[in-house]
VEXKOLRO-15880 format. One record per residue (C-alpha): residue number from 1; residue in three letters; x, y, z. Coordinates in steps of 0.25 Angstrom, whole numbers, plus 5000, padded with zeros to 4 digits. Layout:
seq | type | east | north | up
NUM | ALA | X | Y | Z
...
//
This chain:
seq | type | east | north | up
1 | MET | 5200 | 5190 | 5159
2 | LYS | 5187 | 5188 | 5166
3 | GLY | 5179 | 5190 | 5153
4 | ILE | 5187 | 5179 | 5146
5 | CYS | 5185 | 5169 | 5158
6 | PHE | 5170 | 5172 | 5158
7 | MET | 5170 | 5169 | 5143
8 | LEU | 5178 | 5156 | 5144
9 | ALA | 5168 | 5151 | 5155
10 | CYS | 5156 | 5154 | 5146
11 | PHE | 5163 | 5146 | 5135
12 | MET | 5166 | 5134 | 5144
13 | ALA | 5151 | 5134 | 5149
14 | PHE | 5146 | 5135 | 5135
15 | SER | 5155 | 5123 | 5131
16 | VAL | 5151 | 5115 | 5142
17 | GLY | 5136 | 5117 | 5139
18 | LEU | 5138 | 5115 | 5124
19 | TYR | 5148 | 5103 | 5124
20 | GLY | 5145 | 5096 | 5137
21 | GLN | 5145 | 5081 | 5138
22 | GLU | 5130 | 5079 | 5140
23 | ALA | 5123 | 5068 | 5131
24 | LEU | 5116 | 5075 | 5119
25 | THR | 5103 | 5071 | 5113
26 | ILE | 5099 | 5072 | 5098
27 | ASP | 5090 | 5084 | 5103
28 | ASP | 5102 | 5091 | 5108
29 | ILE | 5109 | 5090 | 5095
30 | ILE | 5096 | 5095 | 5088
31 | GLY | 5095 | 5106 | 5097
32 | MET | 5110 | 5111 | 5094
33 | VAL | 5107 | 5109 | 5079
34 | LYS | 5095 | 5118 | 5080
35 | ALA | 5102 | 5128 | 5088
36 | LYS | 5111 | 5130 | 5076
37 | LEU | 5124 | 5126 | 5084
38 | ARG | 5136 | 5124 | 5075
39 | SER | 5137 | 5109 | 5070
40 | ARG | 5152 | 5109 | 5076
41 | THR | 5146 | 5113 | 5089
42 | ILE | 5136 | 5102 | 5089
43 | ILE | 5146 | 5092 | 5085
44 | GLN | 5155 | 5096 | 5096
45 | LYS | 5144 | 5095 | 5106
46 | VAL | 5141 | 5081 | 5101
47 | ASN | 5155 | 5076 | 5100
48 | ILE | 5158 | 5079 | 5115
49 | SER | 5144 | 5074 | 5120
50 | SER | 5136 | 5061 | 5118
51 | MET | 5123 | 5058 | 5113
52 | GLU | 5112 | 5053 | 5123
53 | SER | 5108 | 5042 | 5114
54 | ALA | 5112 | 5037 | 5100
55 | PRO | 5105 | 5045 | 5089
56 | SER | 5095 | 5038 | 5081
57 | ALA | 5091 | 5039 | 5067
58 | ASN | 5079 | 5048 | 5071
59 | ASP | 5089 | 5057 | 5079
60 | ILE | 5098 | 5059 | 5066
61 | VAL | 5086 | 5063 | 5058
62 | LYS | 5082 | 5073 | 5069
63 | LEU | 5096 | 5079 | 5068
64 | LYS | 5095 | 5080 | 5053
65 | LYS | 5082 | 5087 | 5054
66 | ALA | 5087 | 5097 | 5064
67 | GLY | 5099 | 5100 | 5055
68 | ALA | 5110 | 5093 | 5061
69 | SER | 5122 | 5092 | 5052
70 | ARG | 5129 | 5079 | 5047
71 | ARG | 5141 | 5081 | 5057
72 | ILE | 5131 | 5083 | 5069
73 | ILE | 5124 | 5070 | 5066
74 | GLU | 5137 | 5063 | 5064
75 | ALA | 5142 | 5068 | 5078
76 | VAL | 5129 | 5064 | 5084
77 | LEU | 5130 | 5050 | 5079
78 | ALA | 5144 | 5049 | 5083
79 | ALA | 5142 | 5054 | 5097
80 | PRO | 5143 | 5044 | 5109
81 | VAL | 5130 | 5040 | 5116
82 | THR | 5128 | 5041 | 5131
83 | GLY | 5113 | 5037 | 5132
84 | PRO | 5106 | 5024 | 5129
85 | SER | 5108 | 5020 | 5114
86 | VAL | 5096 | 5020 | 5105
87 | THR | 5095 | 5016 | 5091
88 | PRO | 5107 | 5023 | 5085
89 | ALA | 5108 | 5029 | 5071
90 | THR | 5120 | 5021 | 5068
91 | SER | 5123 | 5006 | 5070
92 | SER | 5137 | 5008 | 5075
93 | PRO | 5139 | 5008 | 5090
94 | SER | 5151 | 5016 | 5090
95 | PRO | 5150 | 5031 | 5087
96 | SER | 5154 | 5035 | 5073
97 | PRO | 5151 | 5046 | 5063
98 | ALA | 5139 | 5042 | 5054
99 | PRO | 5139 | 5045 | 5039
100 | TRP | 5130 | 5056 | 5035
101 | ASN | 5122 | 5046 | 5026
102 | THR | 5114 | 5039 | 5037
103 | SER | 5102 | 5037 | 5030
104 | SER | 5102 | 5022 | 5034
105 | THR | 5103 | 5025 | 5049
106 | MET | 5098 | 5039 | 5051
107 | ALA | 5087 | 5040 | 5041
108 | PRO | 5073 | 5042 | 5048
109 | SER | 5065 | 5030 | 5050
110 | GLN | 5055 | 5028 | 5038
111 | PRO | 5043 | 5019 | 5038
112 | GLU | 5047 | 5006 | 5030
113 | ALA | 5042 | 5005 | 5016
114 | THR | 5031 | 4995 | 5015
115 | SER | 5036 | 4983 | 5007
116 | PRO | 5028 | 4980 | 4995
117 | GLU | 5019 | 4968 | 4995
118 | PRO | 5024 | 4956 | 4988
119 | THR | 5023 | 4957 | 4973
120 | SER | 5021 | 4947 | 4962
121 | GLY | 5027 | 4951 | 4948
122 | GLY | 5027 | 4965 | 4953
123 | LEU | 5013 | 4965 | 4958
124 | GLU | 5011 | 4972 | 4971
125 | LYS | 5003 | 4964 | 4981
126 | GLY | 4990 | 4970 | 4986
127 | ALA | 4990 | 4981 | 4974
128 | TYR | 4977 | 4984 | 4968
129 | SER | 4970 | 4994 | 4959
130 | HIS | 4959 | 5003 | 4964
131 | PHE | 4951 | 5000 | 4952
132 | GLU | 4950 | 4987 | 4943
133 | VAL | 4943 | 4983 | 4931
134 | PHE | 4941 | 4969 | 4927
135 | GLY | 4935 | 4964 | 4913
136 | GLY | 4935 | 4950 | 4907
137 | TYR | 4927 | 4938 | 4902
138 | SER | 4916 | 4932 | 4910
139 | TYR | 4909 | 4919 | 4910
140 | PHE | 4895 | 4918 | 4916
141 | ARG | 4889 | 4904 | 4920
142 | GLY | 4874 | 4907 | 4922
143 | ASP | 4864 | 4899 | 4930
144 | GLY | 4859 | 4888 | 4922
145 | GLY | 4872 | 4886 | 4915
146 | SER | 4873 | 4897 | 4905
147 | ASN | 4887 | 4902 | 4900
148 | LEU | 4889 | 4916 | 4897
149 | HIS | 4901 | 4924 | 4893
150 | GLY | 4904 | 4939 | 4895
151 | TRP | 4912 | 4949 | 4902
152 | ASN | 4915 | 4954 | 4916
153 | SER | 4920 | 4968 | 4921
154 | VAL | 4923 | 4972 | 4935
155 | PHE | 4927 | 4986 | 4940
156 | VAL | 4934 | 4985 | 4954
157 | GLN | 4937 | 4997 | 4964
158 | ASN | 4947 | 4992 | 4974
159 | ILE | 4945 | 4999 | 4988
160 | ASN | 4957 | 4992 | 4993
161 | GLN | 4966 | 4979 | 4991
162 | ARG | 4954 | 4970 | 4995
163 | ILE | 4941 | 4977 | 4992
164 | GLY | 4935 | 4982 | 4980
165 | LEU | 4921 | 4986 | 4973
166 | ILE | 4918 | 4980 | 4960
167 | VAL | 4908 | 4982 | 4948
168 | ASP | 4906 | 4969 | 4941
169 | VAL | 4899 | 4969 | 4927
170 | SER | 4898 | 4957 | 4918
171 | GLY | 4891 | 4952 | 4905
172 | HIS | 4889 | 4938 | 4900
173 | TYR | 4882 | 4933 | 4888
174 | GLY | 4878 | 4920 | 4881
175 | THR | 4867 | 4910 | 4879
176 | PRO | 4862 | 4903 | 4892
177 | ALA | 4864 | 4888 | 4890
178 | SER | 4851 | 4886 | 4898
179 | ALA | 4843 | 4894 | 4888
180 | PRO | 4849 | 4892 | 4874
181 | LEU | 4838 | 4898 | 4867
182 | LEU | 4842 | 4912 | 4873
183 | ASP | 4849 | 4921 | 4863
184 | THR | 4859 | 4926 | 4874
185 | GLN | 4860 | 4930 | 4889
186 | ARG | 4867 | 4942 | 4894
187 | ASN | 4870 | 4944 | 4908
188 | HIS | 4876 | 4957 | 4914
189 | THR | 4880 | 4959 | 4929
190 | PHE | 4883 | 4972 | 4936
191 | LEU | 4889 | 4968 | 4950
192 | PHE | 4895 | 4976 | 4961
193 | GLY | 4902 | 4972 | 4974
194 | PRO | 4915 | 4971 | 4982
195 | GLN | 4927 | 4964 | 4978
196 | PHE | 4938 | 4958 | 4988
197 | SER | 4952 | 4956 | 4982
198 | PHE | 4964 | 4948 | 4989
199 | ARG | 4977 | 4954 | 4985
200 | ALA | 4986 | 4945 | 4993
201 | HIS | 4994 | 4942 | 4980
202 | PRO | 5000 | 4952 | 4971
203 | ARG | 4995 | 4945 | 4958
204 | PHE | 4983 | 4936 | 4961
205 | ILE | 4971 | 4944 | 4967
206 | PRO | 4958 | 4936 | 4971
207 | PHE | 4945 | 4943 | 4973
208 | ALA | 4931 | 4941 | 4977
209 | HIS | 4919 | 4950 | 4975
210 | GLY | 4904 | 4950 | 4978
211 | LEU | 4894 | 4956 | 4967
212 | PHE | 4881 | 4962 | 4967
213 | GLY | 4873 | 4969 | 4956
214 | PHE | 4863 | 4965 | 4945
215 | SER | 4863 | 4958 | 4932
216 | HIS | 4856 | 4960 | 4919
217 | VAL | 4852 | 4947 | 4911
218 | ASN | 4848 | 4948 | 4896
219 | VAL | 4842 | 4936 | 4890
220 | GLY | 4839 | 4935 | 4875
221 | LEU | 4829 | 4925 | 4868
222 | ALA | 4827 | 4926 | 4853
223 | GLY | 4832 | 4940 | 4853
224 | VAL | 4824 | 4945 | 4865
225 | PHE | 4831 | 4949 | 4877
226 | ASN | 4826 | 4949 | 4891
227 | SER | 4834 | 4955 | 4902
228 | ASP | 4834 | 4955 | 4918
229 | ILE | 4841 | 4963 | 4928
230 | GLY | 4843 | 4956 | 4942
231 | LEU | 4852 | 4957 | 4954
232 | ALA | 4865 | 4950 | 4954
233 | TYR | 4876 | 4946 | 4964
234 | GLY | 4888 | 4937 | 4965
235 | PHE | 4902 | 4935 | 4971
236 | GLY | 4915 | 4929 | 4966
237 | GLY | 4930 | 4932 | 4964
238 | GLY | 4942 | 4929 | 4956
239 | VAL | 4957 | 4932 | 4955
240 | ASP | 4965 | 4943 | 4947
241 | VAL | 4979 | 4940 | 4943
242 | ARG | 4987 | 4953 | 4942
243 | ILE | 4997 | 4955 | 4931
244 | SER | 5000 | 4969 | 4934
245 | ASP | 4996 | 4980 | 4944
246 | LYS | 4984 | 4984 | 4936
247 | LEU | 4981 | 4972 | 4928
248 | ALA | 4976 | 4958 | 4932
249 | ILE | 4969 | 4946 | 4926
250 | ARG | 4956 | 4941 | 4932
251 | ALA | 4959 | 4926 | 4932
252 | GLY | 4945 | 4923 | 4936
253 | GLN | 4933 | 4928 | 4943
254 | ILE | 4921 | 4920 | 4947
255 | ASP | 4908 | 4925 | 4951
256 | TYR | 4895 | 4919 | 4956
257 | LEU | 4883 | 4928 | 4951
258 | ASN | 4869 | 4928 | 4955
259 | LEU | 4860 | 4935 | 4945
260 | ARG | 4845 | 4936 | 4946
261 | ILE | 4838 | 4934 | 4933
262 | ALA | 4823 | 4936 | 4932
263 | GLY | 4823 | 4936 | 4947
264 | VAL | 4830 | 4923 | 4948
265 | GLY | 4844 | 4922 | 4954
266 | THR | 4854 | 4914 | 4945
267 | ASN | 4868 | 4909 | 4949
268 | ASN | 4879 | 4912 | 4939
269 | LEU | 4894 | 4911 | 4938
270 | ARG | 4903 | 4921 | 4932
271 | MET | 4918 | 4919 | 4928
272 | SER | 4927 | 4931 | 4923
273 | PHE | 4941 | 4933 | 4918
274 | GLY | 4948 | 4945 | 4914
275 | ILE | 4957 | 4957 | 4916
276 | VAL | 4958 | 4966 | 4928
277 | ALA | 4964 | 4980 | 4927
278 | GLY | 4967 | 4990 | 4938
279 | LEU | 4964 | 5005 | 4937
//
């Protein structure tokens, strides 16, 4: 008889310790889960107790990671709260079992996706190719009134959205109006420098650049050609009109070029139009 009374007293003491009315925390629940207590035992403990604070979405995630079952999480959500209320995992003020699919309220907070920049015709604002190639027709208005026609080709390496490095090569040919007796004049320029692009609009891309390098001028008279190489520099800009992610039309590019011919600086104007392709 004494042995039975002793066992009954131990069982009552264990029940008081296990099923007491003290407020529980999320860490308490996680501790019981990790201790491998049966789900039924943990749920009974939660049902006769209260939570110190309303479980948040992060708390539910912690329970899932610890291995808490669906029924345990529902019991925690339904348990009364005795402490100060924090951001609850459910919007309802009254305790009620929550459905297992709680992705909208209990999912871990994720950084919001960056909204894409405004687009025009499917073109993304600020997008650019790391490498670009331009080629097209070029008109050269020389110092003294000569009109030469030719080509202009540019290779661009864009460091970022705004800054790039360019290699500009052009060739122009014709008979200078100031010297009609000349057979022909051939001007070639080889220039380098920085380029600054302004990509505030997804379709229209203005740009400006500074150029420095050298020129090669070849003048022919009665079949005899004389050539001269001199320093060259200039500056200018234009506008590209994008028609796709990798293709644009150079609506216009105007450059001032100073070419030193026979040691004398000449002031010239160059205008170019063509196609820009991204690589």
